VOGU-3710 file (C-alpha; in Angstrom, 3 decimals, decimal comma):
1> mhiktigldl> -0,159/0,198/-0,258  1,407/3,713/-1,630  -0,162/6,372/0,485  -0,351/9,491/-1,458  -2,516/12,151/0,898  -3,885/12,100/4,657  -6,187/13,555/6,586  -5,535/14,077/9,725  -8,269/15,194/12,359  -6,688/16,749/15,104
11> aksvfqahgi> -7,872/16,263/18,870  -6,739/16,082/22,515  -6,710/12,160/23,236  -7,672/11,033/19,798  -7,183/11,598/16,430  -8,552/10,076/13,443  -6,157/9,518/10,228  -7,903/8,852/6,925  -5,586/8,019/3,467  -5,513/7,960/0,247
21> deagdavlvk> -3,193/6,683/-2,563  -2,312/8,015/-6,115  -5,749/6,560/-7,756  -7,785/8,566/-5,037  -9,343/5,335/-3,423  -8,962/5,338/0,257  -6,705/2,542/1,474  -5,841/3,813/5,432  -9,139/4,969/7,683  -7,496/4,782/11,064
31> klhrkqmipf> -8,353/5,831/15,018  -4,731/7,195/16,938  -4,254/7,885/20,160  -1,581/11,155/21,293  1,134/8,082/22,622  0,281/6,143/18,922  1,242/9,622/16,341  5,003/9,554/16,020  5,727/5,143/15,815  3,288/5,960/13,121
41> fsklppclig> 3,715/8,742/11,074  7,362/7,598/11,247  7,014/4,246/9,893  5,349/6,106/7,105  6,991/7,044/4,143  7,368/10,749/3,521  3,561/12,272/2,075  1,184/15,038/1,615  -0,658/15,643/5,298  -3,336/18,171/5,682
51> veacatahhw> -4,495/19,028/9,157  -6,513/21,897/10,155  -5,907/25,124/11,386  -6,553/24,167/16,177  -4,727/24,177/18,588  -2,280/22,207/18,837  -1,749/22,439/14,467  2,039/23,975/14,037  2,936/22,059/17,233  1,798/18,595/15,244
61> artlsamghd> 2,895/19,910/12,065  6,791/21,132/13,324  6,477/17,061/14,221  5,464/15,781/10,961  7,267/18,362/9,144  10,470/17,067/10,762  9,877/12,898/9,799  9,779/14,355/6,215  6,295/14,974/5,630  5,020/17,878/3,556
71> vrimppsyvk> 2,348/19,380/6,117  -0,018/22,111/5,015  -2,292/23,772/7,180  -6,224/24,941/6,311  -9,121/27,394/7,798  -11,438/24,762/9,078  -13,739/27,051/6,616  -12,511/25,650/4,007  -12,407/22,868/4,953  -16,054/22,385/5,783
81> gyvkrgksda> -17,217/23,287/2,043  -15,491/19,019/1,646  -17,536/17,439/4,777  -20,781/15,286/2,842  -22,682/14,719/5,200  -23,530/13,653/9,106  -20,653/14,886/11,388  -16,803/12,411/12,963  -13,925/11,923/13,651  -13,658/9,390/10,302
91> idaeaiceav> -15,670/12,292/8,043  -13,903/14,959/9,060  -10,736/13,442/7,791  -11,770/12,256/5,107  -12,976/15,609/4,241  -9,020/17,015/5,481  -7,985/14,897/2,957  -10,501/16,387/0,101  -9,670/19,492/1,291  -6,003/19,016/1,082
101> grptmrfvpm> -5,253/17,892/-2,101  -7,508/20,706/-4,200  -5,265/22,908/-6,112  -7,654/26,604/-5,554  -6,959/25,708/-1,503  -5,792/28,417/0,520  -3,481/26,886/3,553  -2,009/28,824/7,162  1,515/28,662/7,047  3,815/27,073/9,725
111> ktveqqsilm> 4,708/28,571/13,112  7,786/28,249/14,705  8,048/27,601/17,999  9,171/31,997/18,775  7,065/33,156/16,576  4,431/30,858/18,899  5,769/31,556/22,541  5,353/35,841/21,464  2,283/35,432/20,294  1,390/33,665/23,466
121> ahrtralivr> 2,571/36,835/25,234  0,030/38,829/23,326  -3,020/36,618/24,187  -2,459/36,525/27,747  -1,889/39,949/27,563  -4,696/40,519/25,719  -6,259/38,933/28,646  -4,821/39,967/31,933  -5,772/43,941/30,160  -9,765/42,686/30,316
131> qrtmaanalr> -8,775/41,292/33,692  -7,556/44,604/34,568  -10,370/46,087/32,775  -13,081/43,594/34,780  -11,770/44,909/38,369  -11,839/48,606/37,300  -15,335/48,560/36,076  -16,502/46,486/39,222  -14,400/49,366/41,423  -16,189/52,149/40,019
141> ahlaefglva> -19,663/50,107/39,807  -19,529/49,913/43,900  -16,966/53,803/44,651  -21,047/54,656/42,293  -23,873/52,819/44,912  -21,651/55,365/47,817  -21,666/58,675/45,578  -18,043/58,029/44,925  -17,838/59,013/41,402  -14,790/58,788/39,322
151> npgianlvkv> -13,640/60,575/35,490  -12,261/58,347/33,236  -8,814/56,917/33,635  -7,936/54,712/36,048  -5,766/57,233/37,461  -8,822/59,161/38,294  -10,329/56,022/39,992  -7,361/55,626/42,347  -7,491/57,937/43,710  -10,836/58,521/44,099
161> adkafadatl> -10,411/54,810/45,799  -8,030/56,489/48,039  -10,777/59,174/49,132  -13,278/56,402/50,628  -10,599/54,373/52,231  -10,441/58,614/54,007  -14,430/58,110/54,402  -14,872/57,153/58,000  -18,123/56,450/57,364  -18,130/52,799/55,066
171> ppyahralei> -18,636/49,647/56,760  -15,276/47,667/57,697  -16,853/45,321/54,821  -16,395/47,796/52,110  -12,812/48,940/53,027  -12,478/45,511/52,811  -13,634/45,100/48,890  -12,807/47,814/48,426  -9,177/46,454/49,271  -8,723/43,882/47,202
181> lirrmaeltd> -10,674/45,607/44,061  -7,553/47,625/44,001  -4,141/45,295/45,437  -5,671/43,392/42,105  -5,680/46,451/39,725  -2,253/47,013/40,967  -0,584/43,640/40,164  -2,335/43,263/36,982  -0,494/46,053/36,192  2,838/44,495/36,943
191> eicaldqelk> 1,863/41,559/34,986  1,037/43,567/31,931  4,335/46,200/32,746  6,861/42,852/32,913  4,671/41,424/28,885  5,595/44,820/27,405  8,929/44,894/28,697  9,782/41,023/27,080  7,577/42,319/23,835  9,791/44,923/23,845
201> awhasneasr> 13,298/43,693/23,690  11,501/40,989/20,503  10,664/44,306/18,568  14,340/45,446/19,487  16,094/42,504/17,794  13,335/42,066/14,793  14,425/44,198/12,472  11,068/42,976/9,981  8,783/44,843/13,551  11,467/48,182/13,470
211> rlaaipgigv> 10,169/48,890/10,584  6,828/47,846/11,265  6,852/50,325/14,553  7,787/53,162/12,385  4,810/53,201/10,444  2,171/55,934/12,180  -0,140/54,366/14,225  1,712/50,948/14,520  3,356/50,686/17,227  5,404/47,958/19,243
221> itatalaatv> 2,347/46,082/20,830  1,221/46,298/16,978  4,531/46,099/15,636  5,138/42,155/17,836  2,298/41,175/16,376  2,385/41,330/13,354  5,638/40,926/12,389  5,061/37,132/14,928  2,044/36,587/12,673  2,532/37,419/9,123
231> tdpdqfssgr> 5,317/35,040/9,225  4,904/34,795/4,933  4,339/37,864/2,917  4,734/36,938/-0,314  1,852/34,144/0,209  -0,337/37,469/-0,222  -0,295/39,364/-3,915  -2,064/42,615/-3,381  -2,025/44,252/-0,053  -5,927/43,821/-0,784
241> qfaawlgltp> -5,892/40,936/-0,215  -3,614/41,198/2,851  -6,660/43,125/4,046  -9,236/41,119/3,527  -7,648/38,217/5,139  -8,559/40,605/8,315  -11,621/41,360/8,185  -10,808/45,457/7,058  -13,090/44,978/3,392  -16,847/44,940/2,544
251> kqhstggktr> -18,651/42,157/2,972  -19,988/41,047/-1,090  -23,486/40,421/-1,873  -23,826/40,117/-5,916  -25,980/38,583/-8,724  -27,075/39,393/-11,932  -24,191/41,855/-12,184  -25,303/43,892/-9,426  -22,625/44,726/-7,401  -23,836/45,142/-3,369
261> lggiskqgdr> -21,090/45,848/-1,023  -22,223/45,806/3,050  -19,758/46,500/6,170  -16,695/45,100/6,735  -15,958/41,067/6,985  -14,203/40,482/10,337  -13,213/37,470/9,123  -9,424/36,255/10,065  -7,661/37,330/12,706  -9,136/39,577/15,402
271> ylrrllvvga> -7,096/40,412/17,364  -4,652/42,068/14,973  -8,095/43,851/12,913  -8,210/45,190/16,885  -4,984/46,287/17,071  -5,140/47,871/14,071  -8,827/50,163/14,469  -6,816/51,205/17,514  -4,107/52,431/15,811  -6,215/53,658/13,446
281> tavmrhakrn> -8,142/55,525/15,986  -5,177/57,042/17,255  -4,100/58,647/14,641  -6,672/60,264/13,854  -7,563/61,986/17,321  -4,597/63,993/16,654  -4,936/64,162/13,017  -5,795/68,051/13,620  -2,424/68,712/15,752  0,014/66,662/12,962
291> ptpmtdwvnn> -1,160/67,872/10,049  1,119/65,334/7,635  0,151/63,599/4,361  -1,701/60,552/6,046  -3,728/63,960/8,362  -4,433/64,948/5,507  -6,252/62,738/3,131  -8,232/61,148/6,985  -9,444/64,791/8,082  -10,648/64,696/3,921
301> llekkpfrlv> -12,109/62,230/4,586  -14,070/62,997/7,765  -16,308/65,757/5,579  -18,199/62,979/4,202  -17,830/59,697/6,281  -18,670/59,232/9,831  -15,617/59,022/12,193  -15,766/54,548/13,066  -15,967/54,654/9,225  -12,982/56,012/8,779
311> svalanklar> -11,081/54,835/11,622  -11,578/51,262/9,808  -10,993/52,822/6,468  -7,389/53,403/7,746  -6,951/50,202/9,791  -7,603/49,332/5,884  -4,836/51,107/4,866  -2,470/50,664/7,346  -2,402/47,269/6,845  -2,005/47,477/3,070
321> ialvvltrge> 1,040/49,719/4,011  2,445/46,844/6,638  2,523/44,406/3,847  4,189/46,308/1,701  6,859/46,880/4,172  7,362/43,067/5,243  6,986/42,513/1,608  9,988/44,750/0,405  11,837/44,149/3,102  12,341/48,622/3,101
331> tyrpyglaa> 11,241/51,242/5,714  8,356/53,231/5,761  8,484/56,039/3,935  5,423/59,086/4,334  4,046/60,111/1,965  5,100/62,893/-0,133  8,453/61,894/0,648  9,025/58,600/-1,537  12,081/58,482/-3,618
//
């Protein structure tokens, strides 16, 4: 039996493999436990292996590639169309095997251990920021119950909390609850600062990240996230395709020769998309005070369009510029200063 292609349905403990030969006939339908994976694939001749992009996908892709196999990772949404009927691990593995051989299939570049570690730091930082926001919102709401209202910003919130501690009329239980929330916010802030320092250190050692940070609206956080996520910029044929990959282009509902465009698709990496939109919003807030060719474009668009629409349009533009910087290996040059 000569296996040409294998569709591998990944899981935590029990994996399902579906293999076909040169003629496309099924020659392998096998359930594998985790401890059987490496011994089984190490004995197989090199073949094409398709997996869905999910947890542990990059780990298994690196492991199987080291054995000589050609491993390709696919977005699950692109594989779904090849599922014939029903839902089981065997059916999913067969669909993966069918999808990986399609000439028009799009694949996810395999990430290195270093790139995944940087993205892990990003996801952890985002989680801690959310937790700090939750604690701050809880503290703000509790203080308001006693008539103490804080202005926006954590610094103002801490000032009002200090005022509450000095208020002897508050019950001891309220003091204890406020103390816990304030201490938790301080701990989370320290953890965020520690992660920021690690990201800055990686940013200083990565040339692509440094070049990306020169783009207005893209700081160290966004630059490191882009550099670690976009491992192969040549996979995108144009800046618009990259923006579409990030979900920053309109959804299309066209038929009968009529083009209908809706809101942005919001497909792809939600974390990168949010960072770009936040960066674009920061650029817009300084547009009138710091005029540049880019901010002139922003101000002209603001005269005709709502603020949030313009911020997404600018995020789209920043994504396109970032792809050019990554693809050409050049430093960002502002409009009007290009050679």
